[in-house]
N, C-alpha and C positions, 0 to 999 in steps of 0.2 A: 311408696312404690320402691321396688328393688330393680336395679339395672342388671340384666342378664345378657350373656353372650350366646345368641341363638343361631342355630345352623340355618343359613339362607340358601346354600347351594353346595353341591358336592360333585366331583368329577375325577376322572383318572385317565392316565395314558400309559400304554405298554408298547415297547419297541416291537417292530414287526417280526423280528427273528425269534422263532420259538425253538427252544432246545429241549428235546425229549431226553429222558434218562439214557436211552439207548445210544445216544451220541457219545457218552462218556466211556462206553464199553470199548470203543476203538483205541483209546489211549491209556486207560486205567484198568487195574484189576478190580473191577466192580461190575454191577449188573443192575438192570431195572428193578429186579426183585429186591436186591440188597438195599437200594436207595429208598424204595417205597416202604419197606419193612421198618427202616430206622428213622425215617423222617416224614413219610406220607407224601413226599414230593413226587410228582409225575413228570412235570415239565416246568420250564421257566423261560423268561424272555431276556435276551441280551441286546444291548444297544449296538447300533451299527457304528462302523468306523466314522469318527467325526461327530457322532451324536453325543452331546454332553448332558450332564445333569440338569443344567439350566434349560436346555432344549426340552427335555422330558417334563420338567416342572412347568414350563410355559404352556405346553399342550394340556396338561392336567388343569392348570389355572383357567384356561379358556373354556374347558369343558364345564368347570364349576360355575363360571360366569354365565354360560349358556343355560345351565340348569336353574340358576337363580334369576335369570332374566335381567342381568346387570351388565354394565360396561366397565372397562378398566377405570374410567373416570369416577366410578362410584366407590372405588376402593381407597382407603386411607393409608393402608400399610400392607406390606408383604413380609411374611416370616417363612423362611425355608429351613426345614430340618434336614440336614444332610451331613454325612461324613465324607462325601466324595464330590466336593465342589469342583467346578471347572478349573479354578486357579486358587493359589494361596490367598490372594485378594485381587480384586474386590469380591464381595460376597456373591454367592449365586442369586440371592434375593434381589440385589440391585440389577443383576443381569435379566432376571425375570421381569422386573419393573420396566426396564428399557424395552425388552422384547414385546411386552404388552402395550407399549406406547404410553405408559404412565409418566407424567411429569410432576405429579403431586405426591404428597405423602412421604413415607420413609420405609426403608427395607433393611432387614438384617437376617443373618443365619443363626441357627441354634445347632450345636453339636453335642448330642448325647447318644450317638450311635443308634441302636435299635429302639431306644426309649425316646429318641429325638422328637417324634411327633407329639407325644404326651407332654414333653417339656414345652414344645412350641405352643400347644393349645393352652397350657397354663399361663404362658406369657401373654398370649393374645387375650385371654379372659381377664387378666389383671389390667391390661391396657384399656380394655373396653369398660370394665367396672370403674376404673379411675377417670374415665372421660377423655382419655388421650386419643381415642379413635372410635369411629362409629362402625366401620366395616373393615375387617382384616382378612386377608387371604392367607390361610395357613396351609403350607405345602410340605409334604414329605417326598423327597426325590433322591434316588441313588443310582449309581452305576458301579455296583460292587464287582461286576465282572472285570473291572480294571485293576482290582487289588487281590485277585485270586492267584494262588500258587497251583498251577494246573497239574502238578505232580502229586498234590496232597489230596487223596480221595476222601479224606475225612471232612474236608471243608469245601472244596471247589464245586461239589455236586449240590450244595445246599442253597447257594445264593443266586439271586436274579436281579434284574434291573427294572425300574418302573417309577411311576410317580402318581400321587393322589393329592387332591386339594379340597379344602373345606373353607367356605366363607362363613365367618362368624359376624353377626350383626347385633348391635345394641338394641335391645327391646326392653320395655318395662314389664316387670313381673310383680306378683303379689308377695313374693318372699317365701313361699312355701314350696314343697317338693312337687307340686303340680305344675310349677312353671316349666316352660320350655327353656332349653339352653343348658349351659354348664352349671351344675348344682354343687359340685365338690371336686377337689383336687388333692392328690397326695403325691409328693415327690421325695425321692431318696437317692443317695449315692454313697459308695464306700470304696475309696481308692485303694484299699488294701488288697483288693481282688484284681488289680490291673493285669496280672500275668496270666489270667485264665482266658482272656479274650482281648486281643489287641492287634495292631498292625505294627510290624517290626521296622518301621521307617517313618520319616517325617522331615519337615523343613530343616530343623536344627541338626539333623544327621545327614543332610544332603542326599537322602534316598526316598524312594516312594514306599517301598516295603510291601509285604504281603500280609494278609489276614492270618493270624495264628489263634487257635482255640483249643482249650482242654475241654472236650465235649462232655465228658462225664461230670466234671466239676460245674460247668455251666448248667447242665441239666439239673443237678442237685439243688443249686441255688434258685433256679428259675421257678420251679413249682412252688416252693415255699414262699419266696418273696413276692411272686405275682398274686397268689391267693391272699397274702397278708396285706399288700397295698390296696387291693380291691376292697377287702373287708374294712380297712381303715377309712378309705374314702367314703364308703357307704355309711359307716358308723358315725362319721362327722355330721351326717344329716338324718340320723336316726333310722336308717334303712339297713336291710341285710340281703343276702343272696336271693331270698324268696320274692323280693320285690322287683327283680331284674327281668326284663323281657329278653335282652340280648347281651351276651358278652361279645365284644369285638376285640379279640386279642391280637397282639403281635404274632404274625404268622411265621414262626421259626421252625416248628417241629410239631407234628400232629400229636406225638406222645406228651409233649409239654402242655399243649392245648387241652388234651384229654385229662391229664393229671391235675391241671389247675381247676378245670370245671368240676372234677370229682371232689377236690378238696373244698370247693365252695358249695358243694351239695347240689350242683346243677347238672341237668342232662345236656348231652351234646346237641339236643334239639334246640337249645337256647344259645348256641354258639354259631357265629358266622365264621365259616371256614373257607379259605381261599388258597391255603398253602400248597395244595395239590397242583394248582395251575400256575402259581407265581414263584414258588420257592420263598426263601427268606429275602425280602427286599428291604430289610433294615427299617429306616425311618419312613419308608413309603408304604409299609405293609398295612398299617392301621387305616390310613385314608383310602388306600386301594380297597380294603375289605369293606369300609363304610360305603364307598361308591358302588361296589359290586353288590353288596347286601341290599342297598336301596333299589338297584336295577333289577334284582331278582324278585323284588316284592317282599323281602323278609322284613326290612326296617321300614316302619311306617310312622307318620306323624303321631307324637304322643308316647311313643315307646321309650322305656327307660333303658339306657345303655351304660355299660361299663367298658371302657377301653383300658387295657393294661399292657405294659411292655417292660422288658429288661434288656439291657445291652452293655457293651463294654464300659468299663469304669471301675466297678460296676455302677450303673445308673438304672434306676427303675422307678415306676410310678403308675398312677391311674387317674382317670377322669370319669366322673359320673355325669351324664348329661341326658336330658330328655329331648328327643328328636322333634 
């Protein structure tokens, strides 16, 4: 028998405040039409004053527990993928652990920016396969509205806040591609591209900083690297794009999503798209899309999914899983 990390539950949470594109017209030289044409984004959610990343993550975690019919006592570990943790330390994951009322297990954060949830899933899968945990809560949560330069129309209109959570559970499989759960992982990074997507502040500089991005360069790398990592992950288990039921991509930009699907030879009918409603929620975007995709009735038990993402670092990767 082969041990697999199988999805037991999924959930998400979005802050109450919805910010349509038109709101930016009041302070920036931009328009709803301009934003939609370049990104596909129509609206996004912003966290309320005092509402932190761990708060969003805990709400998403509870939704996933409800979906799975589990309690916090059934979870062995919490992994939070985020670049916008509440504090420098302790980790957002330990805060979620406390807010859920967990006294058992372990918790830690993963920081790979927009690719964070893919990296977190890879870590959770490894821990489950190694027998270190039976059930792991994997969360992507961000409050990117806190690191926006509101005078930069090329970036501040793109990002939003939110959280999504996935519970992975150890189950026995037969070892073939018909198994439910994570079947393959591919992770990559290249620090030589640091300057095309970064925040110009941090602990050692005693500043918070703002997000900075060379949009054209990021776009150029994104399609090539996302399609390549998905193909690599599929190739590891002898599959290709024709075997996929759904791509569930990082929701950064509709043109990147369309370009990646096209490069993989797939129709947009096979892609779960939420970017129009949430904007780019960084590490939260894939679990948000998984939760919304299930709620819409798109993602069903037995479907073969590829999730792929790229973020600052550059860091990028993909996970192949059967729902």
